[in-house]
N, C-alpha and C positions, 0 to 999 in steps of 0.2 A: 862274264860269263864266270861259274865255279863249275868245275867239274869237282862231281861228289858220286857218292853211294845213289842207289835208287831211291834208296829209304830218306834220305834228307831230301833229295830232289822232291818228291812227292809230297814232302811236308808243306810245301808252300797252299797244300789243297785248305781251303778251313770248310767248314759245316756251312749249309747253304750256297756254295761258289755252284757256278756254269763253267762245265769244263770241256772241251773241244778235245777228240781223239780223233786222228790222220788217219784216213782209214785206206783200205783196197790191200795193195804190197806193200805199202808202205807202215802198217800198225805198227805204232810202238809197245809192242805187246809186253816188253818190260816194267815198261813205268805204269801199265793199264794195270801187272800184276801186282806190282810194290802198292798202288794207289787203294787197290780190294784188301791190300793188306792191313791196310789202315780203318775196314769197317768199324772194328767196336769203338774206333776215338772220333767218327764220322756220324753225321746225319744227315740228311736231305741236298745230296749234291747230287747235282743233274749232269746227265751228257748230253753231249750233242754229237752226233755222227751223222754220215753216210755208212753206206758198208765198209765192214770190220773184215779181220781175215784174225783167225788164229781164236782161243779158249776166252771168251766172253765169260767170264767169272760174274761178274758184276751184276748176271742175269739170273746167281742161281744161291740158295742160301746157301752159307749167311752171310753172304756179301752184299745182296742184294737188298739187308734191311738198310742199308746207309745210301743208296744211289735209284733214283730214276731216271728212267732212258727215254728222251725224249729225238729218237730218230728221224733224220729228214731222206732214209732209205734204208730198206731193210734187209738184212742178207741172212742165213743161213744160221748167224752162231744165235742171233738175236730174235728170230722169227718169233719163236713160241711166247718168249716173256713182253716182245711187243703186242701182241696179243694177250696180255692179262690188264691187270688195272695199274699194275706196277711200271708197263709201259707203255710209250704210246707213239704214234707217226706225225706226221707234220707235211702235209699232201702240198707238194711246192716243186714248180721246176728246179730244175738242176742251174740253168741260168739264173734264179734271182735268191739261190742261197744266200752267194756275199751280201745282198741288201739288210738278210735279218741280222747279219752281224755289223754291216756298216751304219744303219740307222736305226740300231737299237732298241730291233724288235724282242732279238735276243743277244743282248752284249754279254761277251766272252769275261769272264775274268782269270782263267790259264786255257793256255792252248799245250797241247801234247804232241810230240812231232818226232818224227825222227829223218834224219839229214848225212849228209857224206860230212868228212872233215872239213874243218877250213881252209881255204885258198891263201893264195900269201897275202890277199887283200880281207882276208878274214870273215869271206861269204862263204858259208855251207848253203850245199841247193836243197831244195826238198823233196829230190827224187823223182820218180815217175807218180805222182799224186799231188799234183798243184794245184787241182781243182778247188774245192772249198777250201785249201789247207791255207793258201797265201791269204785270200781276205781274212780267217782267221788270226793270223799269226800279226797281222794288220792293225787289229783292231782287239786283240787279248792283250788283258792288262800284264800276264805275264808269261813266258815262253818258256817250257820245260823241255830240253831237246835228250833226243839218245841219238848220239853221235856211232855213224856206222860207215868204215872203209868201204862194206862191199854196196855200199847206198850208190847206184850210177848220179851222174852228176848231170844234169838236164841244162840246154839251153832254152833260153825262153827270160821268162819273169819270177820263176820258182826257186827263190833265194831267201835266205835271213840273214842277218851279220851276227856274229857271236855275240857282238855289243847289246843286240836286243834279248839275248835268251839269258832269264836270271840263272838255271842252274842246268847243268849237260851231265849225261850218264853215258860210259863207253861201251861199247857191245862190238860184236865181230860175231855177223851168221848172214846167211844168205838174206834176201831180204824174199818174202813169200812167193812161190810161184807154182805157175798155172800151165802142164803140159798139154798140148791138143792132143784130143781123144778120137777113135776112129772115124769117120763120116762113115753115117748110114745110107740105103740104096734111096730111103726117102728124100734123106738130108741134101743129098747130092741134086737129086732130080729136083729139088724147087731151087738148088743152087742154078744149073742151068736153066730155069726157067728164068730166077733174077737177072742173070750175069745176062741173058736175049734184051732183057732194058737198057743198058747199060752202055750209053754210047762212048765213042771214042774222046775224050778229052773232059770226061765227067769229074765232077771233083765228087769223094763218095766219105759219107758218115755209116760206120758199120759196129755193132755193140761185142760182145765176145759170145762164143758158142761157135756150135757146128755148122748153123746153118751160115752166120758170115764166111765164117772158115770155107766153105762149099763155096759159095759166091766164088770169093778169092780165087779159089782156085777153077776157079770156070773163066777166067778173065786173063788168060796168056797169050791171046792173040790182039786183043784190045792194044790201044796205042794212048800216051799220055793224057792218063789217069793221073787226078791229086787226092789228097786226103787233106780233109777239116773234118775236124768229129769230137764225137766227147771221147773215145778212146780207141785204143786199136790194140791188138794181140799178132801175134806170130803168122797168122795166115798173111799179112804185107807182106812179110819176108820175100819170098822168092820172086814175088812183082815189084820189087825194089832192086832185087839181083839182074833180074831180065831187062828191064831197063823200063817194064808199064808202068809202072807209078814212078814218074818224074817231076808232077805239079809242074808243067810245061805252060798250061792252061789256065792255071790257079790268076784270081785275081788278087786275092788275100793273102799275103805272104807267099808269090811265086816261088815256085821249087820247093818248097817246105810242105810238112807233116805238119800239121799245125794239130795239136790235142791237148786234152788236160791232166787225162792220167792214162796209164796203160799197164797190162796184165797179161803176164805171158812167163814163158819158159826163160831159163840164164839166156840163151843165145839172145832172146827179143834185148832184152836189158844189157848185155854186151853191146850191141847194135846199138843202143840208145846213147850209152854213157860216153859222154863228151864229143857226139856226132851234132854238130850244127846243123845238119839237115832236118832234125827233129824239136821244134819250136813249142813250148807247153806255157800253157798259159791258164789263167782260172777261169772257171767256167764263166762265170759273166763274160770274159771276151771272146771263148770258144763257141759259144750255145745261144749268142746272142742274134737273134732272127734275124735282125737287120744286116747283118756281117755274115751271115751263114749264104744270105739272097746273094750277094755280091759276088758270089763264085759263079759263073757259067754252071748249067746242066747240072746243080749239087744232087745228091743224088742220095736219099735216105733209106735205110734200111732196118728197119725194124720187128719186133717180133710182137704174139699178141699171147693170150691165154686161151682168148674168147672173143668174137666179136657179132652182133646180130645182123638179123635180115636188112636192116637198117646203113650197117655200115658202123656200129660204133663198135670203139675199140675198147678191152679192157684189156689191160697189161699189166696190173697193180695188185690184183687183189682176187682171192678165189670168192668168189660170194665176200661176203664181211670179212674174209680173212685177209689179213692185210699182208702179202706175199712178200712183196718188192716193193718197188717205189716209184712216182709220175715219173723221175729221172727226168732227162733230157728228150723225152720221145716225140714232145711237142714242138720243141727248141728250133729241133731239127722237120721233123716231119712241115710246121711250115714254113723255115725257112728254104726246104725244098722248093716246095709248090710253087712260094714266091719268085726263086730263081728263074733265069729266060734260060727255058730247056728244062728244068728242073723237075726233077722225078720222087713223089715220097711213095714209100714201098710199104709193105705188112707183108712179111714172109713167117708164113708159119704149119707145120705139118696140119694135115687136114682133122687128124685124131690126137687126142693125147695114148699116152703109152696105154692106159685102159681099155682104146678101142672108142672113147666117149668124142663125140665130135664136139669142134671147136667152133665148129659155124652152127648158131643156135638160133630159133626163133627170136628169144629175148635173153638176157644177160642175168645171171643167177640174181636173186633177190639180195639186194644188199653190195653188188659189185659196183664198183669204182670205173667212172668214164675216162680213162685216160687218154684217147683221142676223138673228139668227137666226128659225126657225120660229117658234119662241112666240110673237115678237114683230110676228107679222105680219098684218093683217088687209086693207087695199084694196091690190090691183093694177090697175093703168090701163094698158091700150095704143091702139093707134089701134081697134083690134077690141071696146074693148069696159071693162067693169069687172066684177071679181068681187071678192067679201072672202073670205076664208080663215078668217076667228076664227071656230073651233070646230067647223070640218072635218075630218076623218081624210085621213089620207094619200093614199088614194084620191079620193077627193071632193077634194082639193086640185088633184090630178094636172088631174082629167078639167075642175074651173074654170079652171084654167090653161089648159090644151090649148084650150078654148075662145074666149080672146085670144088664142093665136098666129096665128101669120102663116098662112093655108089652105096653103099651100107645105107646110109643113112638120106640119101635123095630126096626119097619116095615120103619118110617123117618131117624133112623139108619141106617138102612142096604141100603137105595137109598143113603144117605149120603155118606157112606164108599165105596159103588158101584162108584158113581162120582167121589170120589177123588181119585182111585184107577184104574179106568180102562175109566177114562175119559169121 
């Protein structure tokens, strides 16, 4: 490994290369910016990433003339770009992104990562974003790293040896943080409903945001909960401190929090740093349906942009506009439904912020189906919970209308009548 300047480090990238960027809290922004500064010298550089943080210069003029983005998940900083001809999105389960690299569907020339300083054995930690980064560094021809003493050292498999790194730069700044925001009355009500479905001894999967945090805030009287998830955030900390989450009844990695990435506050990162309770793995491990189902009472809590009256869930597009990505929703919805006593749950507010019903007779034209109607079980809004499993189409419509916003129920009933009675 050669420690050098950012300009020299990114000089390894040639025109026509495919370059991977580590994402989420660990986004290596200094390297990305240095690469963007070479835009006059480069052409046809393909960027592969999942959600990244910070200023994505490569999506703006004049930088974007040298780069194309092939995103496996879409965050706010690249959303507009991905929905133009210059960028695009690959529909893929988070569990299967590792095989895109390993099986040469998308062989990587260079991987840009952010890591901790090496330990006495020469191993750097990939921090709180092991997810698809570990498969990327294992398969990329060359690795370029920014070494940052503020990167939490995570236990698990997310390590890279200094001998594998071609060039490194040194930075010293906090990794990206997301501090919790206040939970609204509607979110709190949804949280209470979902919490009522969670059994003692359950193994939880939940995402980031106020609804998962609202659910977690209502679990104070539960016992022996575990975590096997794609990601976790600050909402788990009070339950860990009180002993509600202890992982005693898990099958896979008993007693440990299994995850592939984490995003949250400095407090969360300090908790994770060198903590053997946290076991960070790549997404091929955490999101493997066969592994998820081995935990008893696996409970998956996910959200939706809209759901039609038959139970089709759209969670990654607004009509034909690519908003986020398929991610790991299906990995965990399926894994939970196959687990003994497991519960797959879609939790969402009944309306958008503008008052539009999220329960709708038909998905918008061009919408992607993230979770099929055959995979659906529980749906929760602030108005209650229904279980669609085993219900026919008309029964599903009736159930979903019962938890829609009262202002929209009459229109939904009319829509259901037209759909089923012509």
